[in-house]
C-alpha positions as CSV (number, residue, x, y, z in Angstrom):
1,X,1.0,3.5,9.3
2,X,2.7,4.1,6.0
3,X,1.9,7.8,5.7
4,X,3.3,8.4,9.2
5,X,6.5,6.5,8.5
6,X,6.9,8.3,5.2
7,X,6.5,11.7,6.7
8,X,9.1,10.9,9.4
9,X,11.6,9.7,6.7
10,X,11.0,12.9,4.7
11,X,11.5,15.0,7.8
12,X,14.8,13.3,8.5
13,X,15.8,14.4,5.0
14,X,14.7,17.9,5.8
15,X,12.2,17.9,3.0
16,X,9.4,20.5,3.2
17,X,5.9,18.9,3.2
18,X,2.3,19.8,2.7
19,X,-0.3,17.4,4.0
20,X,-3.8,17.2,2.5
21,X,-6.4,16.8,5.3
22,X,-10.1,16.3,5.2
23,X,-10.8,18.6,8.1
24,X,-10.1,22.3,8.6
25,X,-6.4,22.9,8.5
26,X,-5.1,23.4,12.0
27,X,-1.3,23.4,11.7
28,X,1.3,24.8,9.3
29,X,1.8,22.6,6.4
30,X,-1.8,21.4,6.3
31,X,-4.1,22.0,3.3
32,X,-7.8,21.2,3.6
33,X,-9.2,19.3,0.7
34,X,-12.4,17.5,-0.2
35,X,-12.1,15.0,-3.1
36,X,-15.8,14.7,-3.4
37,X,-16.3,18.5,-3.9
38,X,-16.5,20.2,-7.3
39,X,-13.3,22.0,-6.3
40,X,-11.1,19.7,-4.2
41,X,-8.8,22.4,-2.8
42,X,-10.2,25.9,-2.5
43,X,-6.8,27.5,-2.5
44,X,-4.7,25.5,-4.9
45,X,-2.0,28.2,-5.1
46,X,-0.5,26.7,-2.0
47,X,0.4,23.7,-4.1
48,X,2.1,25.6,-7.0
49,X,5.7,24.5,-7.5
50,X,5.7,21.4,-5.4
51,X,8.2,18.8,-6.5
52,X,6.0,15.7,-6.1
53,X,2.8,14.4,-4.7
54,X,2.2,11.1,-3.0
55,X,-1.3,9.7,-2.7
56,X,-1.9,6.8,-0.3
57,X,-5.7,7.0,0.3
58,X,-7.9,3.9,0.4
59,X,-10.5,2.3,2.8
60,X,-9.2,-0.9,4.3
61,X,-9.7,-3.8,1.9
62,X,-9.6,-6.5,4.6
63,X,-11.6,-4.6,7.3
64,X,-14.8,-6.6,7.0
65,X,-17.3,-8.2,4.6
66,X,-17.6,-6.4,1.3
67,X,-21.2,-5.2,1.3
68,X,-22.4,-3.1,-1.6
69,X,-22.1,0.0,0.6
70,X,-18.5,-0.8,1.6
71,X,-17.6,-1.6,-2.0
72,X,-18.8,1.9,-2.9
73,X,-16.6,3.3,-0.1
74,X,-13.6,1.4,-1.4
75,X,-14.1,2.8,-4.9
76,X,-14.7,6.4,-3.7
77,X,-11.7,6.4,-1.4
78,X,-9.4,5.2,-4.1
79,X,-10.7,6.0,-7.6
80,X,-12.6,9.3,-6.9
81,X,-9.8,10.7,-4.7
82,X,-7.1,9.8,-7.2
83,X,-9.0,11.4,-10.0
84,X,-9.7,14.6,-8.0
85,X,-6.0,14.9,-7.0
86,X,-4.8,14.2,-10.6
87,X,-7.1,16.8,-12.1
88,X,-6.1,19.4,-9.5
89,X,-2.4,18.8,-10.1
90,X,-2.9,18.9,-13.9
91,X,-4.5,22.3,-13.5
92,X,-1.7,24.0,-11.7
93,X,0.4,26.5,-13.5
94,X,3.5,24.8,-12.1
95,X,2.5,21.2,-11.7
96,X,4.7,18.7,-9.8
97,X,7.3,16.6,-11.6
98,X,5.8,13.4,-10.2
99,X,2.7,11.8,-8.8
100,X,3.2,8.5,-6.8
101,X,-0.2,7.0,-6.4
102,X,-1.0,3.9,-4.4
103,X,-2.4,0.8,-6.2
104,X,-2.3,-2.8,-5.0
105,X,-1.0,-6.2,-5.8
106,X,-4.6,-7.2,-6.0
107,X,-4.6,-6.1,-9.7
108,X,-3.1,-9.5,-10.6
109,X,-6.0,-11.5,-9.1
110,X,-5.8,-15.1,-8.0
111,X,-3.0,-16.6,-10.1
112,X,-1.8,-19.8,-8.3
113,X,1.9,-20.5,-8.6
114,X,2.4,-18.2,-11.6
115,X,5.3,-15.8,-11.1
116,X,4.1,-12.3,-11.8
117,X,5.8,-9.0,-12.6
118,X,4.8,-5.6,-14.0
119,X,4.6,-7.1,-17.5
120,X,2.0,-9.7,-16.4
121,X,-1.7,-9.3,-17.4
122,X,-4.3,-8.0,-15.0
123,X,-6.4,-10.5,-13.2
124,X,-10.2,-10.7,-12.7
125,X,-12.6,-10.0,-9.9
126,X,-13.7,-7.0,-7.9
127,X,-10.3,-6.2,-6.5
128,X,-8.5,-6.4,-9.8
129,X,-11.2,-4.2,-11.5
130,X,-10.9,-1.7,-8.6
131,X,-7.1,-1.5,-9.1
132,X,-7.5,-1.0,-12.8
133,X,-9.9,1.9,-12.2
134,X,-7.7,3.2,-9.5
135,X,-4.7,3.4,-11.8
136,X,-6.7,4.8,-14.7
137,X,-8.0,7.6,-12.5
138,X,-4.5,9.2,-12.6
139,X,-4.7,9.7,-16.3
140,X,-5.3,13.5,-16.2
141,X,-1.9,13.8,-14.5
142,X,-0.2,11.7,-17.2
143,X,-1.8,13.8,-19.9
144,X,-0.5,16.9,-18.2
145,X,3.1,15.6,-18.5
146,X,3.4,14.6,-14.9
147,X,5.4,11.4,-14.3
148,X,2.9,9.0,-12.7
149,X,4.1,5.9,-10.8
150,X,1.5,3.3,-9.6
151,X,2.7,1.8,-6.4
152,X,1.4,-1.8,-6.5
153,X,1.6,-2.5,-2.8
154,X,1.7,-5.9,-1.3
155,X,1.0,-6.6,2.4
156,X,3.0,-4.1,4.3
157,X,4.6,-5.5,7.5
158,X,5.1,-2.9,10.1
159,X,4.3,-2.1,13.7
160,X,1.1,-0.3,14.4
161,X,-2.3,-0.4,12.8
162,X,-1.5,-2.4,9.6
163,X,-2.2,-6.0,8.7
164,X,0.3,-7.3,11.2
165,X,-1.4,-5.3,14.0
166,X,-4.6,-7.2,13.3
167,X,-2.8,-10.6,13.1
168,X,-0.3,-10.5,16.0
169,X,-2.8,-10.4,18.9
170,X,-4.4,-13.6,17.8
171,X,-1.0,-15.3,17.4
172,X,0.0,-14.0,20.8
173,X,-3.0,-15.8,22.3
174,X,-2.1,-19.0,20.5
175,X,-5.0,-18.7,18.1
176,X,-3.1,-18.1,14.9
177,X,-3.0,-20.5,12.0
178,X,-2.9,-20.7,8.2
179,X,-5.8,-19.5,6.1
180,X,-7.4,-22.3,4.1
181,X,-4.8,-24.9,2.9
182,X,-2.1,-22.2,3.3
183,X,-0.7,-22.9,-0.2
184,X,-1.7,-19.4,-1.6
185,X,1.2,-17.1,-2.2
186,X,1.4,-13.9,-0.2
187,X,3.4,-11.0,-1.6
188,X,4.6,-8.9,1.3
189,X,7.0,-6.0,2.0
190,X,8.6,-4.6,5.1
191,X,7.6,-1.1,6.2
192,X,11.2,0.1,6.0
193,X,11.5,-1.1,2.4
194,X,8.2,0.4,1.5
195,X,9.3,3.8,2.6
196,X,12.7,3.3,1.0
197,X,11.2,2.3,-2.3
198,X,8.9,5.3,-2.4
199,X,11.9,7.6,-1.7
200,X,13.9,5.7,-4.4
201,X,11.0,6.2,-6.9
202,X,10.8,9.9,-6.0
203,X,14.4,10.4,-7.0
204,X,14.4,8.2,-10.1
205,X,13.0,10.2,-13.0
206,X,13.0,7.4,-15.5
207,X,10.6,5.1,-13.6
208,X,6.9,5.6,-14.5
209,X,3.9,3.4,-14.7
210,X,3.3,0.3,-12.5
211,X,5.9,-0.7,-10.0
212,X,5.5,-3.7,-7.7
213,X,6.2,-2.7,-4.1
214,X,6.7,-6.2,-2.8
215,X,9.7,-8.1,-1.4
216,X,11.8,-10.3,-3.8
217,X,10.9,-13.4,-1.7
218,X,7.1,-14.0,-1.5
219,X,6.0,-16.8,0.8
220,X,3.0,-19.1,1.0
221,X,0.4,-18.3,3.7
222,X,1.6,-21.5,5.5
223,X,5.2,-20.3,5.5
224,X,4.2,-16.8,6.7
225,X,2.1,-18.4,9.5
226,X,5.0,-20.4,10.7
227,X,7.4,-17.4,10.5
228,X,5.0,-15.2,12.5
229,X,4.5,-18.0,15.1
230,X,8.3,-18.3,15.5
231,X,8.8,-14.6,15.8
232,X,6.2,-14.4,18.6
233,X,7.3,-17.7,20.2
234,X,3.7,-19.0,19.9
235,X,2.2,-22.1,18.3
236,X,0.3,-21.5,15.0
237,X,-1.8,-24.6,14.9
238,X,-5.3,-23.4,14.4
239,X,-6.1,-23.1,10.7
240,X,-9.1,-21.2,9.5
241,X,-10.9,-23.5,7.0
242,X,-11.5,-21.9,3.6
243,X,-15.3,-22.7,3.7
244,X,-15.6,-21.0,7.1
245,X,-13.8,-17.9,5.8
246,X,-16.0,-17.7,2.7
247,X,-19.1,-18.2,4.8
248,X,-18.1,-15.4,7.3
249,X,-16.5,-12.9,4.9
250,X,-17.8,-13.9,1.4
251,X,-16.1,-12.2,-1.5
252,X,-13.5,-10.5,0.6
253,X,-12.2,-13.9,1.9
254,X,-12.0,-15.3,-1.7
255,X,-10.2,-12.3,-3.2
256,X,-8.1,-10.8,-0.3
257,X,-7.4,-13.8,2.1
258,X,-7.4,-16.9,-0.1
259,X,-6.2,-15.5,-3.5
260,X,-2.7,-16.4,-4.6
261,X,-0.3,-13.8,-6.1
262,X,3.4,-14.7,-6.4
263,X,4.8,-11.3,-7.3
264,X,8.4,-10.3,-8.2
265,X,9.4,-6.6,-8.0
266,X,11.2,-6.7,-11.3
267,X,11.3,-3.0,-12.0
268,X,12.7,-2.1,-8.6
269,X,15.3,-4.8,-8.9
270,X,16.3,-3.9,-12.4
271,X,16.7,-0.2,-11.3
272,X,19.1,-1.2,-8.6
273,X,17.0,-0.9,-5.5
274,X,18.4,-2.9,-2.6
275,X,16.0,-4.4,0.0
276,X,16.9,-4.0,3.6
277,X,14.5,-6.7,4.6
278,X,14.5,-9.3,1.8
279,X,13.2,-12.2,3.9
280,X,9.9,-12.3,5.8
281,X,11.8,-13.2,9.0
282,X,13.8,-10.0,8.8
283,X,10.7,-7.9,8.2
284,X,8.8,-9.5,11.0
285,X,11.7,-9.0,13.4
286,X,11.8,-5.3,12.6
287,X,8.0,-4.9,12.8
288,X,7.7,-6.6,16.1
289,X,10.7,-4.9,17.8
290,X,10.1,-2.4,20.5
291,X,9.7,0.9,18.8
292,X,12.5,3.4,19.3
293,X,11.8,7.1,20.0
294,X,11.9,9.3,16.9
295,X,15.2,10.9,16.0
296,X,15.8,14.5,16.9
297,X,15.7,15.4,13.2
298,X,12.2,14.0,12.8
299,X,11.1,16.1,15.8
300,X,12.5,19.3,14.5
């Protein structure tokens, strides 16, 4: 969802793009890579002189129960791929000026009502540990003089196959409700603002290190539930008890669904970024609107 929206936005700006794919390259602008191989890209010359790299890879955190095998997949898809990309970029004769690498708001852990920004300490738990390793994996690029930005993403609200795409069908059937007591803070961001923030960071050479990609107005899960119910004109009266979520989903429920993170995007705000969707109601309205056909510039 995010990668597709970002590519469309870059196309509208008439930016040339190369896309790393894990299958044989079939189209112009595609470069085959295998982050698990000793040599991630067989022909790295195609990447010489690029302006920036954006890395958004990662197996879905909230897809299902965190079995040991799935935990290994989450680590490999984030940490190993980031390290492979960072090492490859660092080895170029003309490396990019910037690497924007996905991370997650999960690095702060379960913090109750505490207001968190980029200066806050990391949390504890599997997800926080994973995010720390994820960010550390980009170190080879930092050491090569590449400006590295860690995109600490909150829950991205957009149409398609994101978090909202999994929640909306249940709410449309009248089966939606808060998770647990609903008092846990949920740090979210609209898809339009996510793309806008990434473009802003690409063009701002002084920003490096962690940057929270979350809206300035986090909401509790109960507030989000009510807002989504109103947006869909459906009741949201069927809460999912915390004990049932823990029983069904184990560690994933505790760290991804019931954890509380009240995050402020301090570095974006201080740098002058303006959010197009500062409220959850605006972000939901945009995400649930009938999609418009792509502009001509995006098709060219």
